[in-house]
C-alpha positions, -999 to 999 in steps of 0.1 A, spaced: -523 -551 -547 -534 -584 -534 -569 -595 -538 -590 -609 -509 -622 -626 -517 -657 -621 -502 -657 -659 -495 -633 -652 -466 -662 -634 -450 -694 -649 -437 -718 -620 -438 -751 -629 -421 -778 -613 -399 -762 -626 -368 -725 -615 -373 -725 -584 -394 -737 -548 -391 -745 -527 -421 -742 -489 -428 -743 -468 -460 -720 -438 -462 -720 -410 -489 -697 -382 -497 -694 -361 -528 -702 -385 -557 -690 -416 -536 -713 -442 -521 -699 -469 -497 -718 -498 -484 -701 -511 -453 -704 -543 -433 -687 -547 -399 -681 -584 -395 -675 -601 -362 -648 -627 -356 -624 -615 -382 -600 -586 -386 -597 -585 -424 -604 -551 -441 -616 -555 -477 -628 -530 -502 -645 -540 -534 -644 -513 -561 -676 -514 -582 -658 -496 -611 -631 -523 -616 -650 -552 -599 -618 -561 -579 -613 -565 -542 -584 -549 -524 -570 -546 -489 -584 -513 -473 -549 -499 -466 -536 -506 -501 -568 -492 -517 -568 -459 -499 -530 -455 -506 -524 -427 -481 -520 -433 -443 -541 -402 -436 -571 -415 -456 -568 -449 -439 -568 -433 -404 -598 -411 -414 -618 -442 -426 -611 -460 -393 -616 -430 -371 -651 -441 -358 -636 -474 -346 -607 -456 -329 -630 -431 -313 -653 -458 -298 -623 -480 -288 -635 -509 -310 -606 -512 -334 -595 -547 -341 -629 -560 -329 -645 -561 -364 -635 -570 -399 -646 -545 -426 -661 -554 -459 -670 -523 -481 -682 -518 -516 -674 -484 -530 -684 -467 -563 -681 -432 -578 -660 -402 -569 -623 -403 -560 -603 -420 -533 -607 -391 -508 -645 -391 -512 -646 -428 -509 -625 -428 -477 -650 -404 -461 -679 -424 -474 -664 -455 -457 -660 -435 -425 -697 -425 -425 -707 -461 -433 -686 -475 -404 -702 -449 -380 -737 -459 -391 -729 -496 -388 -715 -490 -353 -749 -475 -343 -766 -508 -354 -741 -527 -333 -746 -505 -302 -771 -476 -301 -754 -463 -269 -724 -451 -290 -747 -425 -306 -737 -396 -283 -700 -403 -288 -703 -404 -326 -726 -374 -328 -703 -353 -306 -674 -360 -331 -697 -351 -360 -696 -385 -376 -734 -389 -380 -738 -358 -401 -737 -362 -439 -712 -338 -454 -735 -322 -481 -708 -303 -500 -711 -313 -536 -695 -301 -568 -713 -270 -582 -728 -275 -617 -712 -257 -647 -732 -228 -661 -735 -219 -698 -714 -189 -709 -688 -197 -683 -657 -220 -684 -665 -238 -652 -691 -233 -624 -679 -197 -617 -648 -191 -638 -655 -168 -667 -637 -161 -699 -615 -130 -699 -637 -99 -703 -626 -73 -728 -644 -40 -733 -634 -37 -770 
């Protein structure tokens, strides 16, 4: 994977829009940057920066992350800089998706109806259920034997 540095981006109040996305254990902080088309992800766990497409590995996850931009017809208009931490690649991809949707609202509040209709402004609250004592996992029990 090739590394792209933050210095390639000039993030300021005048040219960037910020949004935070969360999914499962993942948190993504996303900046949509004007006047560039680079897509960079910084992983907090490794501290390295990657190209978005390489980081997400699967085409389906990449398309899911960019879905808000495609939906609003703004793809190619913004560069993406995101920092992600926690969870797996799938959760991080969805967190980036929510972050992009929130950042688009900062860019243009008129997009709210479009994004809301597609369900992109609702936080997916499904989390992993905690393990209970006396069980193997959250609900899986040891095999029961009468004698």
